[in-house]
N, C-alpha and C positions, 0 to 999 in steps of 0.2 A: 504495500502501499504508501501511495508517495503521501510523505509526511504533508502537512498544511499546518498551515500559523494558526496558533487558538484567536477567537475573536479580538481578545484585551490585546494580545501582544500584535497583532493586526494591526489595529487603530493605533497601538503606542509607534509600531512605526512607520505608518501613516506618519503621522504627528509629528515625527523626529524627522521626515524629509520636510515637510511643510514648515516646519522651524528654520531650516537649514535655506532653505530658499529666499526666507524673508530675510534672514545673516544676510545672503548673498545682495541684497537688495540693498539693504544696508547702505548710506556713504560711506566710502573708506576713512579710516581717523583721518589722511591726510586732507584728503577731500572738506572735511570736516572744519577741521582745523582750519584750515584754507577761506571756508566760506566764514569761518568765526570772526577770521582776523579781517576778511576786507569787511563784516555788517559794522563790526566796532569801530572800525575804521571810518565809515561811514557814517555813522551817527554822529563821532567826531567830526565830523566835517558839517554837519548841517546844525549840529549844533556853534561852531565855532560862531566868531564876531563875523557877520556880512548881513547880506538881504535879509536872513529869516529868524535871524537873532533875536530881532524884538521882539519877535513872534514867540520865544521860546518853546522849541521844538522837541518831543519827546520821544525817543525811538523806541519800537519792540519790534519783535519778530511773531508773526502771524501765520496762518495757516501750516501745511506741515511740516514746518520748521520748528515752532514753539510744540507740538501735541507729538512730536518724533511720530510723525510716517512718512518720512524722505523716502524717494522709491528712484534708482537708480533710471535713467529715462531707457527707453526702449528706440533703440533703434540710431540716436545721435548720443553726444559728448555731451553738453550741454544738460544741468539742471536746471531750475529754479531757484530762486528762496526768496519770500517774500515778508517785508516789512512795513510797518505803519510809522509813521510821521506826523504823530498827534501836534499841532499848532493849541496852545493854549490860547483860542481866540474866539470873538464869537464869530457862527458863519454869517450872523447879520453885515456883518463889515466886509462883506464879498458877496455882494450881488448877484457875481456874473461868477457860478463857484469857480469854472476856468479858471478864475485868476489865482487862482490858490497854486493848479498844477501848474500854470504856467512860472508860478516865480521858484519854485522847486526846481523845474526846466532850466530855468534863467540860473539860477544857482549853481547849477553844475555844469553850463556850459560855458561861464564865466572861468571854471577853471582850467588851468592846463593839463591837469590829471586825468578830467572826467567827460572833458567837452566833445572826443569821439567814439566816445562810448553812450552817450546817451539818446535814447529812441523813447519817443514819446507813447502812450498808449491811451484808451478812452479813460481811464481813470486812473494812471500810474504813471511815474517816469521809472521806466526800463533802462538801468546801468548794464552792457552787456561787456562779461569779462572772455574774449575772445577763446574757445578751446575747454572754457574748464563751467562756468554756469553765468546765468543774467540773474540780475537782483531787481525784481519791483519794491517799488517804494510807492507806498499810496500814502497821499499827504492826508488829512483828519482834523476835525474842529470838534468837539463838545458839542451831545447832542444838547437843546437849552430843554431845560425841565427834562433832563436824563434818569432820574430817579422815576417818569411814569412809563419810561421805554426800556429800564433796564440798567442793571448799575455797567458802568462802561459805555453805554452804549455814544456813538459816534454821526457824521454826518461826513461820506465825501463826494466828491466832484463827480460826476456823470455828465461827461461831454457829451455826449450822445446824446441822453434825453435836455443837455442844458440844464439842468437841477440837481441839491443835493439830493443823494441817496442813502437813507437809515444804512448803517450797518453797525456789529460787534465785534470785530476780531478777538478783543483778550476777553471779553463774556463768555464768547465760544468758546474758546478755548480752557476757560475752568469750566465749562459744562461738561466737558467731552472730558476732562481730568476726572472731573467727581463721579461720571457715568459709569466708570471706569472702576471707579473703588468703592465705588456704592453697591457694584454687582460681587466686588470682588469679599466685600461685607456680607454682604445676602449668600452667599459662599457658605462661607465661614462662621455662619449661625444654624451651618446646616449638616456643615462634617467637619468633625472634629481630629485635632490630629495633623494638620500640616503646616511641615517642618519652615523653621521658619526663611530658609534658605528660598523659600518656592514663594514668596511676597513678591518678588520681582518680577518672576515670569507669570507670576497670576495675574499681576498690573498691566502687562508689555500685551497680553493674551489678544484684546482689540485693539491695540496697534498694530497689531503681526495679522490678526487678520483685515483690517484697511489696507495693509503694503499689496498682501494677497489678492485683494479685489483690484486696484490699483493697477498691480502688473499686470495680472489677466484682461482689465481693460485695453489695456496698451498690447500686448498681443492680438488679444482675438480681434479688435479694431483698429490692426492697424495697416490696414488698406484704405480707412475714412480719413475723412482728415478731421484735423485735431481740434478746429474749433467743435465738430460738430461731436465727437464723444463727449462722454457724462462727464461733468466737472468733476473733482475731487473732491472739492467740501458739501457737493451733493453725495455723492458716494460716505464718506466720514458720517454725514450727519445720518442716515439711511442707516449707517452699521452702526452706530453708536444709539441711536434709537431702535434696534429691536435685538441689539447685544442681551443674554439674559444669563451672563457672569461666569457660564463655564471656563475651563482651564486646558478644551480641547480643541486648539485654532479647526479641524475635519468637520467639529460638529456644530461649531460656534458660526465658519462659514453656512451653512447649511439652512441654518435657523435664522440668520441673516437675510438670505434670498425669498425664501418661503417668509417672510416680512415684506420684505419689498413687493412679493408679486401679490401677496394679499393686499397691500396698499393701492397698488396697480388696477386692481380687479376692484378694488371700495369707490376710487375715482372714478371708474366707467368711464365714459365717454369723452368726459373732458379728460385734462395732462395733472399729474399726479402732481400737487405745490409742493414744495420740500421749504420749510420756513426759517430762519435762523434759530432756536431753538431758546436764544437770550434777544431776541428783536424782533418780534413778529410782523412786523413793518417791511422786513427786508427779507425777499424774493430768490433765496441762494437758485432757485432750477425757473430763473422769470426766462433766460436763452428761447424755453423749450416754447414759448411765444411767436418768438421771432419765425422759429425754424421750428415750425409741428415736427422736422421728418427724422428731427434729430431727437424727440422725445420717445420717436416710433421703433429708433436705432437701440436708444435706452433699453425700451421693452423690449425687444427682442434677446438682447445682449442676456440682461437677466435670465430671461427663459432658458436661451439656451446655455447658459452657463450653469446654472440649476440644473438642469437636463445630464452636463454632463458629471458632474459632481456628484448624483444621486450613483450614478453608472460606474465612478470610482469607488466611490466609500462601498461597493458590491464585489470588488475585487479581491486579491488575496496575492503576495507575490510579487516581487517587489519588480522582478522582470514583466510582470503582468501590468502591471502601474507606468512601466518605464514610459510607454506612448503618448496617455492621460498627462503625468506631470508635464513630458515636453511640449503638450498641444494645448495647456493652460500659460505653461509660467511662459515658454521659451525652449528653443530645445539647448544652447548648450548651456543653459542654468540647471535645466532639469540633469542634463548628460552629466555635468560634475556633480552633484549631491548624492545622486546614484552610484557612480561610478567611487567618489567616495565610502557609500556607505556598504558597498556588495565587498570593498578591499575590510573595511572593520568585521564584515560579516564570520569571512574568511577565515581571517585572523581568529576571531571568536571558535568560528568550528574549529579549523584544528587544537586550538590550545584547549578544547574538549567542553567549553564553555557552553554547548546548546546539546539539547536531548528529544527524543522522541517518547513522549509517555505513551506507555505500554497499556491497548489496549482503546486507546483515543486516535494515538496517532496524529495529538496535535505537538507541536515544537513550545517545548516550555525552556527557563534557564537551567541547566542542571542542576541546583541547588534547592528545587522548587520542590522533590521526590529523590529517593533512594528506586524507584519503581519506573527508570525507567532505562531507555539506549541511547547511547550517542550517538548523535547524527553523523551519518555517512557522510563524506565529502562528494560537494555537486548534488545534495538536495535541498536545501536550504527554497531554492529558486523554484520547483517547481508546482508551488500550490496554485492549484485554480480559482474559478471566480467561487 
């Protein structure tokens, strides 16, 4: 009889592979250190004496840089980093909100260091560091009567609409972090004995799942124009909304995809509306109004991803899931982590660390029971569906 993995061990092996995919998606220590250095330098530049100094600018990160869900870009070298430049000024002082954006643009263009790196976008000023990354700087002002709209609520210029738009990057980041922490606290109320060293991994589960969602989006929709793909903050918000606190990435992905599909079904013929949980006036999914076809792309992507995920969960044997992981997360990264894991398993088997449980044929660690037969060479990967 061909040995097969026990259900628990099969799930553990899959989650190990998913965790390693996530670790490969993280920015390298070198890249992160460089980004941090550039971030600090830009912050000092904007606060230094100059045209913006009187507005008392304060700088803080937003988006994936702030909440720790950055993902290496697919098909290009550059990655993007986002920061907010909060001016402690009344937005009423700027009847035309684009004026504030222009002031930030001119501040950079007046610098010999940055003048050739400046690119103006609809809501931000982009600084392009060739072949490394670009940094999007979002000017903002405190929202008058912010207490009525949520702590840290701000307004940001929207050039296309020629008006101020509501936002709350800092409040959103705090909401995301507290959502992850509360899920873990709930889990710990129902399960005893989690070792202290598990805390970090527990807290990181939601972040790892967001990275997997973003990576699959980039791989599955690689042939779709980037502007038509579901944006990261929409995926992050939906993930945090439907995450229930489990430490298993494989289970969390499924429950989040199920939550998305239920929300889509409940929206019916109109599109799903995803708002900032800390500022209901900010519609994070508003671009679907201008391009309804991009909403259909999102719906089809969620549906397809969920179908493939269920199929993956039903498979056993690392060779049998290799093609699925390559399809969902990219051939190179999946091959790397699987080859690495296969070498580890082969070494463990040769060292006598795996056994076949007599009577069931399940593969278990050899220490689980003395009533086991050591796994013969080249049998570990034979498990079928």
